[in-house]
Structure formats: C-alpha cells, structure tokens
C-alpha positions, 0 to 999 in steps of 0.5 A: 615866499609871499610878498609882504605889502603894506597899504596906506590909504588916505585922502593925502590932502596933502601927504605929509612927513608923518605919513612917510614916517608911519610907512617907514616904521611899518616897513621896518617893524613888519619887514615889509617888501613895500608900502603902497600909498593909496589915495582915496577918490571919495572918502566914506568917513570924511566929507568936506568942501574944497578937497584937492582934486584927486589927480592933484592928491595923487601927484602930491603922493607920488612926489612925496614918496619919489625918494624911497624905492620901497614906497609906491603910489597906487591909483586903484581907488582913483580909477574906480571913482565914487566912495572908496571902500577898503573891502573893494580895494582889497578884493581887487588887489588880491585878484591882481597879485599872487603870493601876497600878504597885505598889511593895512596900515591905519592910525589909532584914530581910525582903529577906533572906527573899524567896526563901522567899516563896510564888511569889516569881518570879511576884511579882517580875514583878508588883511592884517590891520596894523595900527600906528599909534598917534597922539591921543590914540593908544592901542597895543602893544602886541596883538588884539583881534588879529591887529598888530600895533607899531610904535611910531614917533608921536607928531602932531602933524595932520593934513588938517593942520597943514591946510589951515596953515596954508589958509593963514599964509603960514609956512608948511616947510618941513611939514611936507616934503619939499616936492609937495610944498613946491606943488602946493605953491605952484597950484596955490592949493589950500590958500 
C-alpha cells in the first residue's frame, strides 16, 4: 500500500496557526500518513525585502510542528538554494521515496496562479493538487482537472499580517504557536 504524503510549501515567514490548520484538515480529509512542510529558499512568485533568513524560517517551521508527530519539516528546497520550483522538488522526492503518492496542498489564492507554474502540465501528472479554500478564494467542492478541494475554517491570518503586527509592536500571540512567538521575540524578527 502506498504512503500518502501531503506537501505544504511556502515561505513560512513566519509559519502560523492557519498553516497548521490547513495541514491538519488535509491530513484528516484525505487520510494522509503525514504532511511535510517545505520552506522555500527563494520563492519564484514572491519577491520582497527583509525576508527572514532561510535557516530562521526552517527553525520556526520545525518549532511550529514539533507537537504533531504526523507533521515533518523538510529542508529539501533550502539545501538546493536559488528559486524553488515545485517540479524540481517533486522529481527529487519521487527519486528519494518508494510507493508514495504526493498531495501538494495550496491555498485558493495559489490555485488561481497554477497555470503560471513551471512545467505545470507535467507536475499535475506527478502529484494531486489539494486546494484549501481561503477567504476570498472559493474553489470546489469536488474535483476539477485532477484537483481536490478541501474545506478549512476561514481565518484572516497571513504571514504578511503577522509581520506588519510585529513591525507595529502589536502582539502576535495565538497567531503563531508559542514556540514560534518565542523565536521571533528572541531574534527580534520583523521589528
């Protein structure tokens, strides 16, 4: 029987509660064995200054998921460096694993941009895309073009909002797991 692994990629700058809820909902809805969180080294679709260092984002991701044995952090894209293209990551993961089905979890906002992804037609044959509906982006229900849609609680939490709150010296407690909050405070990130 094949392992069913969910993949949740992102900048995780910082990882927050909504990321964890999306991963948990995908785990349950699709009966996945695990969800792997994959911080990107350099996101091809997002460019901004003052992004936390890749090692800091990886550390925050590990801290965010530490209390869930079904969640794992992968440094696969951080080790490769440069722009992180999903097709390259998936090819590497397929080479590294046996008897594994991959489910690539994205938000509704990213689903609208799928056609711009590098080698998207090939990628769609290699993974099942799972769209977690987010505020302002409604997809499913059901399947369309090999894409599965899952319902997740709607939360207006984003890494952008968290960074802005930090910059304005507003509390981010409960927006991120306490271990992540402590790390941000220790490193004075986003201030």
